[in-house]
N, C-alpha and C positions, 0 to 999 in steps of 0.2 A: 801650207806651202808644200808643193809636190816635188820641188827641186831638192837635191841633196843639200844638206846643211853644210855650208862652207865658211860662214861667218858667225862668230860668236860676239854678241853685243852684250856688254856687261855695264851695269850702272851701280853706283854706290848706294843709292836709295830710290824708292819709288817716286820721290819728289823730283828726280832727274828725268822722269818719263816724258814730260812735255817737250824737252829738248831732244831726247834720244829717239822720240818718235820720228824725227826728221831722218834719222839713220834708217829705221825700218821702212818708212814710206819710200825712200829712194831705192833701197834694196829690192823692195817689191816691184817697183817700176822696171827694174832691170832683170826681174825674175831670178834673183839670187836667193838661194835658201839660207836661212839664218835661224839662230836661236837667241833668246833673250834671257838674261839672268840678272838678279839683283843681289849683289854681294858687296860687303864692305871690307876694304883693305885693313881697317883697324878693328872692326867688331867681329869679322869672320875670316881672319887671315888664313886659316887652314883650308877652308872651303875655296878661297881664291886660288891658293897654290894648287890644290887638287884640280880645279877647273883648268888652270893654265898648263899644268903638267900632262893632263889627259887629252887636251884639245886635239893635238896632231893625230893621235891614234883614233879619235872619234871622227876624223875627216875634216876638221876645221883647218882652214888655210890662212885666215886673217882674224885677229881679235880687235874689237873696237871697244875701248873703255871710256866711259864718261863719269866724271865725278866733280863735285864742287868742293869749296873750302880748300884746305891744304891736304886733301886726301891724296894718297899715293897709289891709287888703284892701278893705273896704267903701268907705273913703274914696278909694282909688285908682280903684276902679270908678266911683264917683260923679263923680270929677273929669273923666271923659271920656265921659259919656253924659247925655242928658236924661231917661232912663227913671227910674222910682222905684227906689231902692236901699234894701233892708232889711238891717240889720246884726244879726247874732247873735253876741254875744261868747261864746266858748267858755271854760268854767271850767277850773281846774287851774293848775299852775305855782306859783311862789313866792308869787304874790299872789292865788291862788284865783279868777282871772278878773277881778279889779278892773282890772288893766292892760288886758285886752281890752275891758272895758266903757268905760273912759275913752278908749282910742284909737279906739273906734267912735263914741262919742257926742259927743266934743269936736271937732266939725268946724268949720272956719272959716265965717263967714257967706258964703253963696253956693254952698256945696257940701253940700247936705243929705243926710244919711243917717238914715233912720228906724231908731232903735236899740231893740231889744227886750231882754228880760231875759237874764241870763247863763244859758246851758245849755238843758236840754230844754224848759222852759216857753217860753223865748224862741224856740226853733226852731219849736215848734208854733204859737206866736202869729205868727211871721213868715209861715208858710204861710197862716194864717187871714187875716192882713192882705192878703197877695197875692190871696187869693180875694175879699176885699171889694173890692179895687181892680178886679179883673177883672169882678166882678159888676155894676159900674156900667154896663157895656155888654153884659151877657149875662143875659137874663131867666131862663133855665134855671138858670144858676149861682146867681143871686140867690135862686131858690126853694130850691135845695139848701142854701144858707146859712141861709135862714129856717127850714127844716126842722131843720137841725142845732141852731140856737139853741133852738128849741122843745123838741127832745128833751133837750138839755142841761138846760133848766129843769125839764122833767118829771121827769128823773132826780133832781135835787136835791129837788124837792117830795116825790117818793116816798120819799126817804131821810130826810126831815125829821121824821118821826114816830118817836120813840124810845120803846121799851117797856122802861123800866128797873125 
């Protein structure tokens, strides 16, 4: 990626990669520079805190954290940075991702995590939300986002006429 890295994508384990690849694919489509890390809130808490504390000085502007189970990855990251943190609950396990959703969305007041849907749609939307945040100060990116939304609308309109 030749663009400056502005988004840090963090996942709790490599098993989260099939979902979190929707984040990286979408960021690539918008030509947004990113880095990917695998860190666990529970098994590598010091590394998670170091990553979030150093993110801003490394040029990161948005962090996207994906984790399954009752992992608190997004919350731990949000506790130690002033940057926006977007949480992607990963489905699976005994509770089909509900535990991940609740551990990501139920943050105490003062430690915000913008939480997206469970799984692939949440991962794609996390990337799009990161693009929207970055587009606030990047006119070229804002235009790519406008074009994307227009193409999305045109596709739906073109598929709206059914010949039954």
